[in-house]
PyMOL commands that place a pseudoatom at each C-alpha (Angstrom):
pseudoatom trace, name=CA, resn=MET, resi=1, chain=A, elem=C, hetatm=0, pos=[66.238, 51.671, 70.032]
pseudoatom trace, name=CA, resn=LEU, resi=2, chain=A, elem=C, hetatm=0, pos=[62.929, 52.696, 68.506]
pseudoatom trace, name=CA, resn=PRO, resi=3, chain=A, elem=C, hetatm=0, pos=[63.100, 50.314, 65.498]
pseudoatom trace, name=CA, resn=LEU, resi=4, chain=A, elem=C, hetatm=0, pos=[63.880, 47.417, 67.819]
pseudoatom trace, name=CA, resn=ARG, resi=5, chain=A, elem=C, hetatm=0, pos=[60.838, 48.157, 69.989]
pseudoatom trace, name=CA, resn=GLN, resi=6, chain=A, elem=C, hetatm=0, pos=[58.672, 48.547, 66.916]
pseudoatom trace, name=CA, resn=ALA, resi=7, chain=A, elem=C, hetatm=0, pos=[59.921, 45.251, 65.525]
pseudoatom trace, name=CA, resn=LYS, resi=8, chain=A, elem=C, hetatm=0, pos=[59.117, 43.448, 68.768]
pseudoatom trace, name=CA, resn=LYS, resi=9, chain=A, elem=C, hetatm=0, pos=[55.593, 44.881, 68.851]
pseudoatom trace, name=CA, resn=ARG, resi=10, chain=A, elem=C, hetatm=0, pos=[54.979, 43.986, 65.228]
pseudoatom trace, name=CA, resn=MET, resi=11, chain=A, elem=C, hetatm=0, pos=[56.375, 40.486, 65.681]
pseudoatom trace, name=CA, resn=ALA, resi=12, chain=A, elem=C, hetatm=0, pos=[54.045, 39.918, 68.626]
pseudoatom trace, name=CA, resn=ARG, resi=13, chain=A, elem=C, hetatm=0, pos=[51.048, 41.223, 66.684]
pseudoatom trace, name=CA, resn=ASN, resi=14, chain=A, elem=C, hetatm=0, pos=[51.906, 39.200, 63.572]
pseudoatom trace, name=CA, resn=LYS, resi=15, chain=A, elem=C, hetatm=0, pos=[52.443, 36.050, 65.656]
pseudoatom trace, name=CA, resn=GLY, resi=16, chain=A, elem=C, hetatm=0, pos=[48.961, 36.448, 67.117]
pseudoatom trace, name=CA, resn=VAL, resi=17, chain=A, elem=C, hetatm=0, pos=[47.434, 36.747, 63.662]
pseudoatom trace, name=CA, resn=GLU, resi=18, chain=A, elem=C, hetatm=0, pos=[49.368, 33.739, 62.361]
pseudoatom trace, name=CA, resn=ASP, resi=19, chain=A, elem=C, hetatm=0, pos=[48.362, 31.669, 65.394]
pseudoatom trace, name=CA, resn=ARG, resi=20, chain=A, elem=C, hetatm=0, pos=[44.710, 32.606, 64.841]
pseudoatom trace, name=CA, resn=ILE, resi=21, chain=A, elem=C, hetatm=0, pos=[44.938, 31.531, 61.201]
pseudoatom trace, name=CA, resn=GLN, resi=22, chain=A, elem=C, hetatm=0, pos=[46.439, 28.174, 62.189]
pseudoatom trace, name=CA, resn=PHE, resi=23, chain=A, elem=C, hetatm=0, pos=[43.751, 27.663, 64.848]
pseudoatom trace, name=CA, resn=LEU, resi=24, chain=A, elem=C, hetatm=0, pos=[40.969, 28.459, 62.375]
pseudoatom trace, name=CA, resn=LYS, resi=25, chain=A, elem=C, hetatm=0, pos=[42.581, 26.197, 59.788]
pseudoatom trace, name=CA, resn=LYS, resi=26, chain=A, elem=C, hetatm=0, pos=[42.625, 23.231, 62.174]
pseudoatom trace, name=CA, resn=GLN, resi=27, chain=A, elem=C, hetatm=0, pos=[39.077, 23.930, 63.305]
pseudoatom trace, name=CA, resn=THR, resi=28, chain=A, elem=C, hetatm=0, pos=[37.869, 24.198, 59.699]
pseudoatom trace, name=CA, resn=LEU, resi=29, chain=A, elem=C, hetatm=0, pos=[39.601, 21.019, 58.560]
pseudoatom trace, name=CA, resn=LYS, resi=30, chain=A, elem=C, hetatm=0, pos=[38.030, 19.087, 61.442]
pseudoatom trace, name=CA, resn=ALA, resi=31, chain=A, elem=C, hetatm=0, pos=[34.590, 20.426, 60.565]
pseudoatom trace, name=CA, resn=VAL, resi=32, chain=A, elem=C, hetatm=0, pos=[35.080, 19.612, 56.874]
pseudoatom trace, name=CA, resn=ALA, resi=33, chain=A, elem=C, hetatm=0, pos=[36.242, 16.082, 57.655]
pseudoatom trace, name=CA, resn=LYS, resi=34, chain=A, elem=C, hetatm=0, pos=[33.146, 15.472, 59.794]
pseudoatom trace, name=CA, resn=GLN, resi=35, chain=A, elem=C, hetatm=0, pos=[30.933, 17.272, 57.240]
pseudoatom trace, name=CA, resn=GLU, resi=36, chain=A, elem=C, hetatm=0, pos=[29.383, 19.386, 59.975]
pseudoatom trace, name=CA, resn=LYS, resi=37, chain=A, elem=C, hetatm=0, pos=[26.913, 22.149, 59.208]
pseudoatom trace, name=CA, resn=SER, resi=38, chain=A, elem=C, hetatm=0, pos=[29.127, 24.597, 61.094]
pseudoatom trace, name=CA, resn=ALA, resi=39, chain=A, elem=C, hetatm=0, pos=[31.855, 24.015, 58.499]
pseudoatom trace, name=CA, resn=GLU, resi=40, chain=A, elem=C, hetatm=0, pos=[30.524, 26.773, 56.263]
pseudoatom trace, name=CA, resn=GLU, resi=41, chain=A, elem=C, hetatm=0, pos=[30.727, 29.292, 59.095]
pseudoatom trace, name=CA, resn=THR, resi=42, chain=A, elem=C, hetatm=0, pos=[34.249, 28.258, 60.045]
pseudoatom trace, name=CA, resn=ILE, resi=43, chain=A, elem=C, hetatm=0, pos=[35.323, 28.402, 56.396]
pseudoatom trace, name=CA, resn=LYS, resi=44, chain=A, elem=C, hetatm=0, pos=[33.971, 31.928, 56.186]
pseudoatom trace, name=CA, resn=LYS, resi=45, chain=A, elem=C, hetatm=0, pos=[35.873, 32.964, 59.331]
pseudoatom trace, name=CA, resn=PHE, resi=46, chain=A, elem=C, hetatm=0, pos=[39.070, 31.329, 58.036]
pseudoatom trace, name=CA, resn=VAL, resi=47, chain=A, elem=C, hetatm=0, pos=[38.834, 33.040, 54.644]
pseudoatom trace, name=CA, resn=GLN, resi=48, chain=A, elem=C, hetatm=0, pos=[38.188, 36.420, 56.260]
pseudoatom trace, name=CA, resn=ALA, resi=49, chain=A, elem=C, hetatm=0, pos=[41.170, 36.018, 58.587]
pseudoatom trace, name=CA, resn=VAL, resi=50, chain=A, elem=C, hetatm=0, pos=[43.463, 34.969, 55.744]
pseudoatom trace, name=CA, resn=ASP, resi=51, chain=A, elem=C, hetatm=0, pos=[42.322, 37.828, 53.506]
pseudoatom trace, name=CA, resn=LYS, resi=52, chain=A, elem=C, hetatm=0, pos=[42.820, 40.371, 56.279]
pseudoatom trace, name=CA, resn=ALA, resi=53, chain=A, elem=C, hetatm=0, pos=[46.308, 39.025, 57.035]
pseudoatom trace, name=CA, resn=ALA, resi=54, chain=A, elem=C, hetatm=0, pos=[47.218, 39.210, 53.344]
pseudoatom trace, name=CA, resn=LYS, resi=55, chain=A, elem=C, hetatm=0, pos=[45.863, 42.749, 53.096]
pseudoatom trace, name=CA, resn=ASN, resi=56, chain=A, elem=C, hetatm=0, pos=[48.045, 43.814, 56.029]
pseudoatom trace, name=CA, resn=HIS, resi=57, chain=A, elem=C, hetatm=0, pos=[51.103, 42.034, 54.546]
pseudoatom trace, name=CA, resn=ILE, resi=58, chain=A, elem=C, hetatm=0, pos=[51.368, 39.569, 57.423]
pseudoatom trace, name=CA, resn=ILE, resi=59, chain=A, elem=C, hetatm=0, pos=[51.251, 36.711, 54.936]
pseudoatom trace, name=CA, resn=LYS, resi=60, chain=A, elem=C, hetatm=0, pos=[51.875, 36.945, 51.215]
pseudoatom trace, name=CA, resn=LYS, resi=61, chain=A, elem=C, hetatm=0, pos=[48.982, 37.269, 48.788]
pseudoatom trace, name=CA, resn=ASN, resi=62, chain=A, elem=C, hetatm=0, pos=[49.848, 34.041, 46.971]
pseudoatom trace, name=CA, resn=THR, resi=63, chain=A, elem=C, hetatm=0, pos=[50.137, 32.150, 50.268]
pseudoatom trace, name=CA, resn=ALA, resi=64, chain=A, elem=C, hetatm=0, pos=[46.668, 33.331, 51.232]
pseudoatom trace, name=CA, resn=SER, resi=65, chain=A, elem=C, hetatm=0, pos=[45.298, 32.294, 47.867]
pseudoatom trace, name=CA, resn=ARG, resi=66, chain=A, elem=C, hetatm=0, pos=[46.948, 28.877, 48.121]
pseudoatom trace, name=CA, resn=MET, resi=67, chain=A, elem=C, hetatm=0, pos=[45.562, 28.295, 51.625]
pseudoatom trace, name=CA, resn=LYS, resi=68, chain=A, elem=C, hetatm=0, pos=[42.032, 29.144, 50.528]
pseudoatom trace, name=CA, resn=SER, resi=69, chain=A, elem=C, hetatm=0, pos=[42.317, 27.053, 47.375]
pseudoatom trace, name=CA, resn=ARG, resi=70, chain=A, elem=C, hetatm=0, pos=[43.491, 23.950, 49.217]
pseudoatom trace, name=CA, resn=LEU, resi=71, chain=A, elem=C, hetatm=0, pos=[40.753, 24.326, 51.806]
pseudoatom trace, name=CA, resn=MET, resi=72, chain=A, elem=C, hetatm=0, pos=[38.012, 24.706, 49.204]
pseudoatom trace, name=CA, resn=LYS, resi=73, chain=A, elem=C, hetatm=0, pos=[39.382, 21.711, 47.319]
pseudoatom trace, name=CA, resn=LYS, resi=74, chain=A, elem=C, hetatm=0, pos=[38.987, 19.592, 50.462]
pseudoatom trace, name=CA, resn=TRP, resi=75, chain=A, elem=C, hetatm=0, pos=[35.535, 21.054, 51.129]
pseudoatom trace, name=CA, resn=ASN, resi=76, chain=A, elem=C, hetatm=0, pos=[34.323, 20.244, 47.596]
pseudoatom trace, name=CA, resn=ALA, resi=77, chain=A, elem=C, hetatm=0, pos=[35.712, 16.709, 47.808]
pseudoatom trace, name=CA, resn=ALA, resi=78, chain=A, elem=C, hetatm=0, pos=[33.952, 16.164, 51.149]
pseudoatom trace, name=CA, resn=MET, resi=79, chain=A, elem=C, hetatm=0, pos=[30.639, 17.439, 49.741]
pseudoatom trace, name=CA, resn=LYS, resi=80, chain=A, elem=C, hetatm=0, pos=[30.773, 14.982, 46.827]
pseudoatom trace, name=CA, resn=LYS, resi=81, chain=A, elem=C, hetatm=0, pos=[30.874, 12.016, 49.195]
for i in range(1, 81): cmd.bond("trace and resi %d" % i, "trace and resi %d" % (i + 1))
show_as sticks, trace
zoom trace
C-alpha cells in the first residue's frame, strides 16, 4: 500500500510542477511575441522553473535544455525585428 500512496503523492506534485512550467511557457511566449519589457523577467522565471524540474528529475535534462533553447531562439528572433 505504501508505494501506491507515495506514487499518488509524487504524481500530484509532479503534475503541479509540469502545469506551472506550461503556464510560464505560455506567458513567456505571449510576452516575447508582443516584445514586452516584462518578457525578460518571465523568461528568467521559466528558465528557473525548468532547471529546478530537471534537477529534481521531473523532466529530463535534455527536454529542459530543448525547451530553453527553443524559447531563446524565439526571443532572439523577436529582438532582431
